[in-house]
Structures are given as structure tokens and as C-alpha cells.
C-alpha positions as CSV (number, residue, x, y, z in Angstrom):
1,X,-9.6,8.9,16.4
2,X,-13.3,9.3,15.6
3,X,-15.6,6.9,13.8
4,X,-15.6,9.3,10.9
5,X,-11.8,9.2,10.7
6,X,-11.8,5.4,10.8
7,X,-14.2,5.5,7.8
8,X,-11.8,7.9,6.1
9,X,-8.9,5.6,6.9
10,X,-10.5,2.7,5.1
11,X,-11.3,4.8,2.0
12,X,-7.7,6.2,2.0
13,X,-6.2,2.7,2.1
14,X,-8.4,1.6,-0.7
15,X,-7.6,4.6,-2.8
16,X,-3.9,4.2,-2.2
17,X,-3.9,0.6,-3.2
18,X,-5.5,1.1,-6.6
19,X,-3.6,4.3,-7.8
20,X,-2.1,3.8,-11.2
21,X,1.1,5.7,-10.4
22,X,3.5,5.1,-7.5
23,X,2.1,7.9,-5.2
24,X,-0.1,5.5,-3.2
25,X,2.8,3.1,-2.7
26,X,5.1,5.9,-1.6
27,X,2.5,7.3,0.8
28,X,1.9,4.0,2.5
29,X,5.7,3.3,2.8
30,X,6.2,6.7,4.4
31,X,3.3,6.2,6.7
32,X,4.6,2.9,8.0
33,X,8.1,4.4,8.4
34,X,6.7,7.2,10.5
35,X,7.7,10.1,8.2
36,X,4.1,10.9,7.6
37,X,1.7,11.3,10.5
38,X,-2.1,11.7,10.4
39,X,-3.4,14.0,13.2
40,X,-5.7,12.1,15.6
41,X,-5.0,8.7,14.1
42,X,-2.9,6.5,16.4
43,X,-1.1,4.0,14.1
44,X,-1.3,1.0,16.4
45,X,-0.7,-2.6,15.2
46,X,-4.1,-3.3,13.6
47,X,-4.0,-0.2,11.3
48,X,-0.3,-0.9,10.6
49,X,-1.2,-4.3,9.3
50,X,-4.0,-2.7,7.2
51,X,-1.6,-0.2,5.7
52,X,0.9,-2.9,5.0
53,X,-1.7,-5.0,3.3
54,X,-2.7,-2.0,1.1
55,X,0.9,-1.4,0.2
56,X,1.4,-5.0,-0.8
57,X,-1.5,-4.7,-3.2
58,X,0.2,-2.0,-5.1
59,X,3.9,-2.8,-4.3
60,X,5.1,-4.1,-7.7
61,X,8.8,-3.0,-7.9
62,X,8.8,-2.2,-4.1
63,X,8.1,-5.9,-3.2
64,X,11.5,-6.2,-1.5
65,X,10.7,-3.1,0.7
66,X,7.3,-4.6,1.6
67,X,9.1,-7.8,2.7
68,X,11.5,-5.9,4.8
69,X,8.6,-4.0,6.4
70,X,6.8,-7.3,6.9
71,X,9.7,-8.8,8.8
72,X,9.8,-5.6,11.0
73,X,6.0,-5.8,11.7
74,X,6.3,-9.5,12.7
75,X,8.9,-8.5,15.2
76,X,6.5,-5.9,16.6
77,X,3.6,-8.4,16.6
78,X,4.8,-12.1,16.8
79,X,1.4,-13.3,17.9
80,X,-0.8,-15.8,16.1
81,X,-2.9,-12.9,14.8
82,X,0.3,-11.2,13.5
83,X,1.3,-14.5,11.8
84,X,-2.1,-14.6,10.0
85,X,-1.8,-10.9,9.0
86,X,1.6,-11.6,7.6
87,X,0.1,-14.4,5.4
88,X,-2.5,-12.0,4.2
89,X,0.2,-9.5,3.2
90,X,2.2,-12.2,1.4
91,X,-0.9,-13.2,-0.6
92,X,-1.6,-9.6,-1.6
93,X,1.9,-8.7,-3.0
94,X,1.5,-7.4,-6.5
95,X,4.0,-9.6,-8.3
96,X,3.5,-12.7,-10.5
97,X,6.2,-14.7,-8.8
98,X,4.6,-13.9,-5.4
99,X,1.2,-15.1,-6.6
100,X,2.8,-18.4,-7.8
101,X,4.5,-18.8,-4.4
102,X,1.2,-18.2,-2.6
103,X,-0.5,-20.9,-4.6
104,X,2.4,-23.3,-3.8
105,X,2.1,-22.5,-0.1
106,X,-1.7,-22.8,-0.1
107,X,-1.5,-26.3,-1.6
108,X,1.3,-27.5,0.6
109,X,-0.9,-29.1,3.2
110,X,1.1,-27.3,6.0
111,X,-1.5,-24.7,6.9
112,X,-4.4,-24.8,9.2
113,X,-7.8,-23.6,8.0
114,X,-7.4,-20.1,9.4
115,X,-4.0,-19.7,7.8
116,X,-5.3,-21.1,4.5
117,X,-8.2,-18.7,4.6
118,X,-5.9,-15.7,5.0
119,X,-4.1,-16.6,1.8
120,X,-7.3,-17.4,-0.1
121,X,-9.0,-14.1,1.0
122,X,-6.1,-11.9,-0.2
123,X,-5.0,-13.8,-3.3
124,X,-7.1,-11.9,-5.8
125,X,-6.9,-8.2,-5.5
126,X,-8.4,-5.4,-7.6
127,X,-6.2,-4.7,-10.6
128,X,-4.1,-7.9,-10.3
129,X,-5.9,-10.0,-13.0
130,X,-2.8,-10.1,-15.2
131,X,-0.7,-11.5,-12.4
132,X,-3.0,-14.4,-11.8
133,X,-3.9,-15.2,-15.4
134,X,-0.8,-17.4,-16.0
135,X,-1.9,-19.7,-13.1
136,X,-5.1,-20.9,-14.8
137,X,-3.5,-24.1,-16.1
138,X,-2.1,-24.8,-12.7
139,X,-5.4,-24.2,-11.0
140,X,-7.2,-26.7,-13.1
141,X,-4.4,-29.2,-12.7
142,X,-4.5,-28.9,-8.9
143,X,-8.2,-28.8,-8.3
144,X,-9.1,-32.5,-8.7
145,X,-6.4,-33.6,-6.2
146,X,-7.4,-30.8,-3.8
147,X,-11.0,-31.8,-4.0
148,X,-10.1,-35.5,-3.4
149,X,-7.6,-35.2,-0.6
150,X,-8.5,-32.1,1.4
151,X,-11.4,-31.4,3.8
152,X,-14.5,-30.2,2.0
153,X,-14.5,-26.7,3.5
154,X,-10.9,-26.1,2.5
155,X,-11.4,-27.6,-1.0
156,X,-14.5,-25.4,-1.5
157,X,-12.5,-22.3,-0.5
158,X,-9.7,-23.3,-2.9
159,X,-12.2,-23.8,-5.8
160,X,-13.8,-20.4,-5.4
161,X,-11.0,-18.2,-4.1
162,X,-8.1,-19.4,-6.3
163,X,-10.0,-19.5,-9.6
164,X,-8.4,-16.9,-11.8
165,X,-11.5,-14.8,-12.3
166,X,-11.3,-12.7,-15.4
167,X,-14.7,-11.7,-16.7
168,X,-13.5,-13.3,-19.8
169,X,-15.7,-15.5,-22.1
170,X,-13.0,-17.9,-23.3
171,X,-12.0,-18.7,-19.7
172,X,-15.6,-19.2,-18.8
173,X,-16.0,-21.7,-21.6
174,X,-13.0,-23.5,-20.3
175,X,-14.5,-23.6,-16.8
176,X,-17.7,-25.0,-18.1
177,X,-15.9,-27.7,-20.1
178,X,-13.9,-28.6,-17.0
179,X,-17.0,-28.8,-14.9
180,X,-18.8,-30.9,-17.5
181,X,-15.9,-33.4,-17.2
182,X,-15.4,-33.4,-13.4
183,X,-18.4,-32.0,-11.6
184,X,-20.1,-35.4,-11.0
185,X,-17.0,-36.6,-9.2
186,X,-16.6,-33.7,-6.9
187,X,-17.8,-33.2,-3.2
188,X,-20.9,-31.2,-2.8
189,X,-19.1,-28.2,-1.3
190,X,-16.7,-28.0,-4.2
191,X,-19.6,-28.2,-6.7
192,X,-21.4,-25.3,-5.0
193,X,-18.2,-23.2,-5.0
194,X,-17.7,-23.8,-8.7
195,X,-21.3,-23.1,-9.6
196,X,-20.9,-19.8,-7.7
197,X,-17.8,-19.0,-9.7
198,X,-19.6,-19.8,-13.0
199,X,-22.6,-17.6,-12.0
200,X,-20.3,-14.7,-11.0
201,X,-18.4,-14.9,-14.3
202,X,-21.6,-15.1,-16.3
203,X,-23.0,-12.1,-14.5
204,X,-19.8,-10.1,-15.0
205,X,-19.7,-10.8,-18.7
206,X,-23.3,-9.8,-19.1
207,X,-22.7,-6.5,-17.3
208,X,-19.6,-5.9,-19.4
209,X,-21.6,-6.5,-22.6
210,X,-24.4,-4.2,-21.4
211,X,-21.9,-1.5,-20.8
212,X,-20.2,-1.7,-24.2
213,X,-22.6,0.6,-26.1
214,X,-22.2,3.4,-23.5
215,X,-18.4,3.0,-23.5
216,X,-18.4,3.1,-27.3
217,X,-20.6,6.2,-27.3
């Protein structure tokens, strides 16, 4: 229950959510089921949501089990905060069909800004690039209408958080071409978001290039 243990908890969740094999997923599942206990750490609702979010990020074939656990956690915590945490978990699920469903939900116009932000903040997780890459055409197709019809803060979040970031030069070229065609017609907040996306992608590509000689060596 110490501050040090809370720091360890955050590191443990991150580690479990990026492990290449299934051991992290199994550990998180058992932890939430109560078959694993951590001395001194009381698994109250907030850390339970944190563990479930980490499990969703590495769920893959266990997505149905994550959904079952999500339903259970919502019964334990039916509050507004629990509802937002559930949206975050849904956005983090490590399946291509789940990512597509999240994009549909985010663009439905049925969410308030706080709910929309939960989806946006958890849509792109470490190691999930391949799941989001097929949505690039849909992103560019949706963006003009989102920018035109939604509040500027929501449209800006969409432009930045749902862009399928890849550290990939061909996709960056496509982004620049799209911006050259549409940027002058976009609200200021959306322009700023896209410029940040472009700068981040350029920085990532530069760093990757700089690292290639060392990797080759």
C-alpha cells in the first residue's frame, strides 16, 4: 500500500500489457479473478479498472473474456466514472474489429466530450499499429466531415488521436498531400492538431533513420 508499491503497480501493468507471449494476459486475468493476490495491494475499483485496461491492450484472442470481465466490472461500478473507464477499456482492446467499432462509436455523434476523449485517449496503444493501419482510408474519409460538423475541440482531438500513426514515410507523404488539399478549409484547432501529427511523424522517421546504422551494426 506504499507509494513505492503504487509505482511498482504502474510498471507491472505496463510490462504485462506489452509482453509478446500470453503470460501478461494470463497474469492480469488471474489477478482480476482473485486467484492471484499481491500482498499489501488492495485491489479496489480504480486499480481494477487499470488492470482491465492493461489486459485489453494485450487481449487478442481473449477479447471475449475481457468483455465478460468488463460487464462484471460495470456491475461493480455503475457510476459515470465507471462508464468512462469501460469506454477506455473498449478502445484499448487488441483486435482489428474492436478498433473499427471504436471508430464507428467515436464518430456516431452520441458521446459527450468526456466520453469521446476516453475513446480517443485509448485508441492507439503500444504494439497495436498493425490493427489500426487498415483504418487509414476511413480516417481520411471521415476527417473533412468531422472538421465541418463537430465542435472544434472534438474535431481537433479526432484529427490527432485517431490518425493511424506509423512512423512510416509513405503514410507521411499521404498526410502531407491530404493537408495540402484541405488544410486551408479546416478550423484552426484541427489545423494545429494535424501539424502536430505531421511534426511527430517527421521526428519519429528521423529518429528511426538515425538508429539504422547502429541496428545494422
